[in-house]
KEMISE-267673 format. One record per residue: residue number from 1; x, y, z negated of N, C-alpha, C in turn. Coordinates in nm, 3 decimals, m for minus. Atoms other than C-alpha are relative to their C-alpha. Example, Ala and Ser with C-alpha at 12.3 -4.5 7.8 and 13.67 -1.06 7.14 Angstrom:
BEGIN
+-----+---------+---------+---------+---------+---------+---------+---------+---------+---------+
!   k !    n_xx !    n_yy !    n_zz !   ca_xx !   ca_yy !   ca_zz !    c_xx !    c_yy !    c_zz !
+-----+---------+---------+---------+---------+---------+---------+---------+---------+---------+
!   1 !   0.089 !  m0.119 !   0.000 !   1.230 !  m0.450 !  m0.780 !   0.090 !   0.120 !   0.000 !
!   2 !  m0.082 !  m0.119 !   0.006 !   1.367 !  m0.106 !  m0.714 !  m0.077 !   0.109 !  m0.073 !
+-----+---------+---------+---------+---------+---------+---------+---------+---------+---------+
***
This chain:
BEGIN
+-----+---------+---------+---------+---------+---------+---------+---------+---------+---------+
!   k !    n_xx !    n_yy !    n_zz !   ca_xx !   ca_yy !   ca_zz !    c_xx !    c_yy !    c_zz !
+-----+---------+---------+---------+---------+---------+---------+---------+---------+---------+
!   1 !   0.105 !  m0.065 !   0.076 !  11.276 !  10.265 ! m11.912 !  m0.025 !  m0.074 !  m0.131 !
!   2 !   0.021 !   0.080 !   0.121 !  11.179 !   9.989 ! m12.157 !   0.102 !  m0.112 !  m0.003 !
!   3 !  m0.095 !   0.110 !   0.016 !  11.432 !   9.745 ! m12.292 !  m0.077 !  m0.131 !   0.003 !
!   4 !   0.065 !   0.131 !  m0.011 !  11.349 !   9.383 ! m12.216 !   0.041 !  m0.091 !  m0.115 !
!   5 !  m0.026 !   0.101 !   0.102 !  11.324 !   9.101 ! m12.468 !  m0.019 !  m0.137 !   0.066 !
!   6 !   0.005 !   0.137 !  m0.053 !  11.391 !   8.737 ! m12.379 !  m0.008 !  m0.096 !  m0.117 !
!   7 !   0.008 !   0.098 !   0.109 !  11.347 !   8.417 ! m12.575 !   0.133 !  m0.011 !  m0.075 !
!   8 !  m0.130 !   0.015 !   0.064 !  11.722 !   8.413 ! m12.645 !   0.044 !   0.121 !  m0.084 !
!   9 !  m0.040 !  m0.114 !   0.082 !  11.744 !   8.767 ! m12.793 !  m0.116 !   0.057 !  m0.084 !
!  10 !   0.117 !  m0.043 !   0.076 !  11.399 !   8.796 ! m12.955 !   0.031 !   0.016 !  m0.149 !
!  11 !  m0.030 !  m0.006 !   0.143 !  11.527 !   8.722 ! m13.306 !   0.086 !   0.122 !  m0.032 !
!  12 !  m0.091 !  m0.113 !   0.025 !  11.807 !   8.979 ! m13.285 !  m0.070 !   0.134 !   0.019 !
!  13 !   0.060 !  m0.130 !  m0.031 !  11.600 !   9.258 ! m13.128 !  m0.128 !   0.029 !  m0.078 !
!  14 !   0.132 !  m0.023 !   0.061 !  11.262 !   9.207 ! m13.295 !  m0.006 !  m0.046 !  m0.145 !
!  15 !   0.014 !   0.055 !   0.135 !  11.272 !   8.981 ! m13.598 !   0.100 !   0.058 !  m0.100 !
!  16 !  m0.101 !  m0.058 !   0.088 !  11.590 !   9.135 ! m13.738 !  m0.011 !   0.152 !  m0.014 !
!  17 !   0.018 !  m0.145 !   0.005 !  11.463 !   9.490 ! m13.691 !  m0.067 !   0.042 !  m0.131 !
!  18 !   0.061 !  m0.056 !   0.121 !  11.374 !   9.702 ! m13.992 !  m0.106 !   0.105 !   0.032 !
!  19 !   0.094 !  m0.103 !  m0.041 !  11.156 !   9.938 ! m13.792 !  m0.130 !  m0.056 !   0.054 !
!  20 !   0.126 !   0.035 !  m0.064 !  10.825 !   9.935 ! m13.608 !   0.028 !  m0.032 !   0.146 !
!  21 !  m0.025 !   0.049 !  m0.136 !  10.837 !   9.736 ! m13.282 !  m0.133 !  m0.031 !   0.068 !
!  22 !   0.115 !   0.036 !  m0.082 !  10.573 !   9.719 ! m13.010 !   0.052 !  m0.082 !   0.117 !
!  23 !  m0.045 !   0.092 !  m0.105 !  10.628 !   9.420 ! m12.781 !  m0.112 !  m0.018 !   0.101 !
!  24 !   0.098 !   0.003 !  m0.108 !  10.444 !   9.437 ! m12.448 !   0.024 !  m0.121 !   0.090 !
!  25 !  m0.004 !   0.112 !  m0.095 !  10.377 !   9.112 ! m12.262 !  m0.076 !   0.043 !   0.124 !
!  26 !   0.056 !  m0.050 !  m0.125 !  10.310 !   9.194 ! m11.898 !   0.041 !  m0.089 !   0.116 !
!  27 !  m0.045 !   0.060 !  m0.125 !  10.341 !   9.070 ! m11.539 !  m0.011 !   0.104 !   0.110 !
!  28 !   0.000 !  m0.096 !  m0.110 !  10.405 !   9.252 ! m11.214 !  m0.129 !  m0.003 !   0.081 !
!  29 !   0.123 !   0.014 !  m0.080 !  10.082 !   9.123 ! m11.055 !  m0.126 !   0.045 !  m0.074 !
!  30 !   0.115 !  m0.035 !   0.084 !   9.853 !   9.243 ! m11.337 !  m0.026 !   0.151 !   0.004 !
!  31 !   0.034 !  m0.142 !  m0.009 !   9.679 !   9.577 ! m11.267 !  m0.016 !   0.063 !  m0.138 !
!  32 !   0.016 !  m0.054 !   0.136 !   9.584 !   9.623 ! m11.634 !   0.135 !   0.022 !  m0.067 !
!  33 !  m0.135 !  m0.015 !   0.057 !   9.950 !   9.572 ! m11.728 !   0.065 !   0.130 !   0.047 !
!  34 !  m0.055 !  m0.125 !  m0.052 !  10.046 !   9.864 ! m11.504 !  m0.060 !   0.119 !  m0.074 !
!  35 !   0.066 !  m0.105 !   0.076 !   9.791 !  10.079 ! m11.686 !   0.059 !   0.011 !  m0.140 !
!  36 !  m0.061 !   0.001 !   0.134 !   9.933 !   9.976 ! m12.025 !   0.139 !   0.064 !   0.006 !
!  37 !  m0.135 !  m0.056 !  m0.014 !  10.284 !  10.065 ! m11.903 !  m0.003 !   0.152 !   0.005 !
!  38 !   0.013 !  m0.146 !  m0.006 !  10.168 !  10.419 ! m11.822 !  m0.026 !   0.058 !  m0.139 !
!  39 !   0.028 !  m0.046 !   0.136 !  10.027 !  10.457 ! m12.173 !   0.125 !  m0.011 !  m0.088 !
!  40 !  m0.121 !   0.020 !   0.080 !  10.348 !  10.320 ! m12.324 !   0.107 !   0.106 !   0.032 !
!  41 !  m0.092 !  m0.108 !  m0.036 !  10.554 !  10.577 ! m12.130 !  m0.037 !   0.128 !  m0.075 !
!  42 !   0.047 !  m0.117 !   0.073 !  10.341 !  10.848 ! m12.286 !   0.033 !  m0.013 !  m0.149 !
!  43 !  m0.032 !   0.026 !   0.141 !  10.392 !  10.689 ! m12.629 !   0.147 !   0.032 !  m0.027 !
!  44 !  m0.143 !  m0.027 !   0.018 !  10.769 !  10.705 ! m12.583 !   0.028 !   0.150 !  m0.009 !
!  45 !  m0.025 !  m0.144 !   0.001 !  10.754 !  11.076 ! m12.510 !  m0.060 !   0.069 !  m0.122 !
!  46 !   0.069 !  m0.065 !   0.112 !  10.519 !  11.152 ! m12.800 !   0.033 !  m0.059 !  m0.137 !
!  47 !  m0.024 !   0.065 !   0.130 !  10.616 !  10.902 ! m13.072 !   0.120 !  m0.094 !   0.004 !
!  48 !  m0.115 !   0.088 !  m0.016 !  10.943 !  10.745 ! m12.961 !   0.088 !  m0.013 !  m0.122 !
!  49 !  m0.081 !   0.008 !   0.122 !  11.105 !  10.821 ! m13.296 !  m0.065 !  m0.087 !  m0.107 !
!  50 !   0.071 !   0.081 !   0.099 !  10.843 !  10.615 ! m13.484 !  m0.009 !  m0.147 !   0.037 !
!  51 !   0.017 !   0.138 !  m0.047 !  10.834 !  10.299 ! m13.272 !   0.099 !  m0.030 !   0.111 !
!  52 !  m0.085 !   0.048 !  m0.109 !  11.063 !  10.097 ! m13.049 !  m0.087 !  m0.090 !   0.087 !
!  53 !   0.085 !   0.076 !  m0.091 !  10.895 !   9.952 ! m12.740 !   0.086 !  m0.090 !   0.087 !
!  54 !  m0.066 !   0.098 !  m0.085 !  11.010 !   9.635 ! m12.565 !  m0.101 !  m0.062 !   0.095 !
!  55 !   0.085 !   0.070 !  m0.096 !  10.873 !   9.457 ! m12.259 !   0.049 !  m0.144 !   0.017 !
!  56 !  m0.031 !   0.140 !  m0.028 !  10.859 !   9.083 ! m12.194 !  m0.084 !  m0.047 !   0.116 !
!  57 !   0.071 !   0.053 !  m0.117 !  10.770 !   8.929 ! m11.860 !  m0.063 !  m0.134 !  m0.037 !
!  58 !   0.076 !   0.118 !   0.042 !  10.500 !   8.677 ! m11.945 !   0.028 !  m0.121 !   0.090 !
!  59 !  m0.025 !   0.110 !  m0.094 !  10.569 !   8.468 ! m11.631 !   0.136 !  m0.065 !  m0.021 !
!  60 !  m0.135 !   0.058 !   0.009 !  10.943 !   8.425 ! m11.684 !   0.040 !  m0.036 !  m0.143 !
!  61 !  m0.034 !   0.027 !   0.140 !  10.943 !   8.407 ! m12.065 !  m0.108 !  m0.087 !  m0.066 !
!  62 !   0.106 !   0.089 !   0.049 !  10.697 !   8.120 ! m12.115 !   0.030 !  m0.057 !  m0.139 !
!  63 !  m0.035 !   0.057 !   0.130 !  10.887 !   7.975 ! m12.410 !  m0.033 !   0.098 !  m0.112 !
!  64 !   0.030 !  m0.103 !   0.100 !  10.861 !   8.303 ! m12.603 !  m0.150 !   0.025 !  m0.008 !
!  65 !   0.145 !  m0.020 !  m0.003 !  10.499 !   8.351 ! m12.493 !  m0.072 !  m0.108 !  m0.079 !
!  66 !   0.062 !   0.111 !   0.073 !  10.405 !   8.009 ! m12.626 !   0.030 !   0.006 !  m0.149 !
!  67 !  m0.040 !  m0.010 !   0.140 !  10.599 !   8.061 ! m12.948 !  m0.086 !   0.102 !  m0.074 !
!  68 !   0.078 !  m0.108 !   0.061 !  10.399 !   8.379 ! m13.013 !  m0.150 !  m0.010 !   0.033 !
!  69 !   0.142 !   0.023 !  m0.035 !  10.067 !   8.234 ! m12.885 !  m0.057 !   0.109 !   0.089 !
!  70 !   0.046 !  m0.098 !  m0.099 !  10.041 !   8.480 ! m12.598 !  m0.040 !  m0.078 !   0.125 !
!  71 !   0.050 !   0.081 !  m0.110 !   9.820 !   8.318 ! m12.336 !  m0.065 !   0.084 !   0.110 !
!  72 !   0.053 !  m0.089 !  m0.103 !   9.713 !   8.622 ! m12.133 !   0.067 !   0.135 !  m0.009 !
!  73 !  m0.059 !  m0.134 !  m0.005 !   9.824 !   8.968 ! m12.031 !  m0.107 !   0.100 !   0.043 !
!  74 !  m0.103 !  m0.052 !   0.088 !   9.836 !   9.244 ! m12.116 !  m0.027 !  m0.035 !  m0.147 !
!  75 !   0.007 !   0.022 !   0.144 !   9.910 !   9.162 ! m12.480 !   0.109 !   0.083 !  m0.066 !
!  76 !  m0.095 !  m0.079 !   0.078 !  10.076 !   9.394 ! m12.729 !   0.008 !  m0.059 !  m0.139 !
!  77 !  m0.022 !   0.050 !   0.135 !  10.229 !   9.263 ! m13.050 !   0.074 !   0.108 !  m0.078 !
!  78 !  m0.063 !  m0.101 !   0.085 !  10.316 !   9.503 ! m13.331 !   0.070 !  m0.070 !  m0.116 !
!  79 !  m0.083 !   0.057 !   0.106 !  10.599 !   9.402 ! m13.564 !   0.046 !   0.113 !  m0.092 !
!  80 !  m0.054 !  m0.094 !   0.097 !  10.706 !   9.578 ! m13.880 !   0.096 !  m0.076 !  m0.090 !
!  81 !  m0.104 !   0.065 !   0.079 !  11.029 !   9.486 ! m14.053 !   0.010 !  m0.149 !   0.034 !
!  82 !  m0.016 !   0.137 !  m0.046 !  11.043 !   9.169 ! m13.843 !  m0.121 !  m0.090 !  m0.013 !
!  83 !   0.122 !   0.080 !   0.019 !  10.690 !   9.052 ! m13.926 !  m0.109 !   0.046 !   0.097 !
!  84 !   0.113 !  m0.031 !  m0.087 !  10.401 !   9.034 ! m13.681 !  m0.116 !   0.048 !  m0.087 !
!  85 !   0.108 !  m0.054 !   0.082 !  10.130 !   9.259 ! m13.824 !  m0.129 !   0.023 !   0.079 !
!  86 !   0.120 !  m0.022 !  m0.081 !   9.888 !   9.319 ! m13.532 !   0.021 !  m0.059 !   0.139 !
!  87 !   0.002 !   0.054 !  m0.136 !   9.794 !   9.169 ! m13.196 !  m0.113 !   0.068 !   0.075 !
!  88 !   0.100 !  m0.068 !  m0.082 !   9.609 !   9.352 ! m12.918 !   0.002 !  m0.060 !   0.140 !
!  89 !   0.013 !   0.050 !  m0.137 !   9.481 !   9.213 ! m12.588 !  m0.079 !   0.101 !   0.081 !
!  90 !   0.069 !  m0.096 !  m0.086 !   9.373 !   9.427 ! m12.297 !   0.066 !   0.137 !  m0.005 !
!  91 !  m0.054 !  m0.135 !  m0.012 !   9.424 !   9.795 ! m12.230 !  m0.043 !   0.086 !  m0.119 !
!  92 !   0.026 !  m0.100 !   0.103 !   9.451 !  10.044 ! m12.514 !   0.043 !   0.136 !   0.055 !
!  93 !  m0.035 !  m0.134 !  m0.047 !   9.455 !  10.418 ! m12.445 !   0.121 !   0.052 !  m0.077 !
!  94 !  m0.113 !  m0.065 !   0.068 !   9.744 !  10.641 ! m12.540 !  m0.042 !   0.044 !  m0.140 !
!  95 !   0.047 !  m0.048 !   0.130 !   9.537 !  10.791 ! m12.822 !  m0.021 !  m0.116 !  m0.098 !
!  96 !   0.016 !   0.118 !   0.087 !   9.446 !  10.446 ! m12.959 !   0.135 !  m0.050 !  m0.049 !
!  97 !  m0.134 !   0.046 !   0.036 !   9.811 !  10.344 ! m12.953 !   0.067 !   0.096 !  m0.099 !
!  98 !  m0.058 !  m0.097 !   0.093 !   9.919 !  10.666 ! m13.125 !  m0.058 !  m0.016 !  m0.140 !
!  99 !   0.063 !   0.021 !   0.131 !   9.668 !  10.606 ! m13.405 !   0.057 !  m0.124 !  m0.069 !
! 100 !  m0.055 !   0.124 !   0.054 !   9.797 !  10.251 ! m13.452 !   0.141 !   0.022 !  m0.052 !
! 101 !  m0.138 !  m0.027 !   0.039 !  10.158 !  10.368 ! m13.464 !   0.005 !   0.090 !  m0.123 !
! 102 !   0.002 !  m0.092 !   0.114 !  10.080 !  10.655 ! m13.700 !  m0.042 !  m0.074 !  m0.128 !
! 103 !   0.049 !   0.073 !   0.118 !   9.883 !  10.431 ! m13.936 !   0.107 !  m0.093 !  m0.056 !
! 104 !  m0.098 !   0.099 !   0.045 !  10.155 !  10.166 ! m13.951 !   0.133 !   0.061 !  m0.039 !
! 105 !  m0.123 !  m0.065 !   0.044 !  10.446 !  10.408 ! m13.982 !  m0.024 !   0.074 !  m0.131 !
! 106 !   0.033 !  m0.066 !   0.127 !  10.268 !  10.597 ! m14.265 !   0.000 !  m0.099 !  m0.115 !
! 107 !   0.003 !   0.100 !   0.106 !  10.231 !  10.275 ! m14.461 !   0.136 !  m0.014 !  m0.066 !
! 108 !  m0.135 !   0.004 !   0.056 !  10.607 !  10.277 ! m14.505 !   0.020 !   0.110 !  m0.102 !
! 109 !  m0.018 !  m0.113 !   0.090 !  10.599 !  10.620 ! m14.666 !  m0.076 !  m0.024 !  m0.130 !
! 110 !   0.080 !   0.026 !   0.119 !  10.323 !  10.517 ! m14.905 !   0.066 !  m0.107 !  m0.086 !
! 111 !  m0.057 !   0.109 !   0.076 !  10.485 !  10.189 ! m15.005 !   0.135 !   0.033 !  m0.059 !
! 112 !  m0.129 !  m0.040 !   0.054 !  10.822 !  10.357 ! m15.057 !  m0.011 !   0.112 !  m0.102 !
! 113 !   0.023 !  m0.102 !   0.100 !  10.667 !  10.613 ! m15.288 !   0.033 !   0.141 !   0.045 !
! 114 !  m0.032 !  m0.132 !  m0.050 !  10.751 !  10.908 ! m15.065 !  m0.126 !   0.087 !   0.006 !
! 115 !   0.125 !  m0.076 !  m0.013 !  10.389 !  11.011 ! m15.012 !  m0.069 !   0.006 !  m0.136 !
! 116 !   0.071 !  m0.018 !   0.127 !  10.219 !  11.153 ! m15.320 !  m0.149 !  m0.007 !   0.024 !
! 117 !   0.146 !   0.011 !  m0.012 !   9.855 !  11.061 ! m15.366 !  m0.069 !   0.092 !  m0.096 !
+-----+---------+---------+---------+---------+---------+---------+---------+---------+---------+
***
């Protein structure tokens, strides 16, 4: 369902990406993480062409978690063109996530001069 990211492939999959990336730090024992996963599945079906979603197991990827200052779950990190632009902790609804994705994908159109003001 969601592609996984590890400390050894983080740079290639996330930092070298030119698109919008949502990185989900989760654990199998976290009930809130399961709720976030359901929302992310909905995001894939409704906005999968605007954002790429990856999952990282917080328990097994401690090195990456520490590098990105992720000390609790669920945590969502939003990257754009390889740069961390937003950090969210806790559960966000599908609608909240869609607004975030829309806002950050539209910024590309404005900055590239495609959108006329």
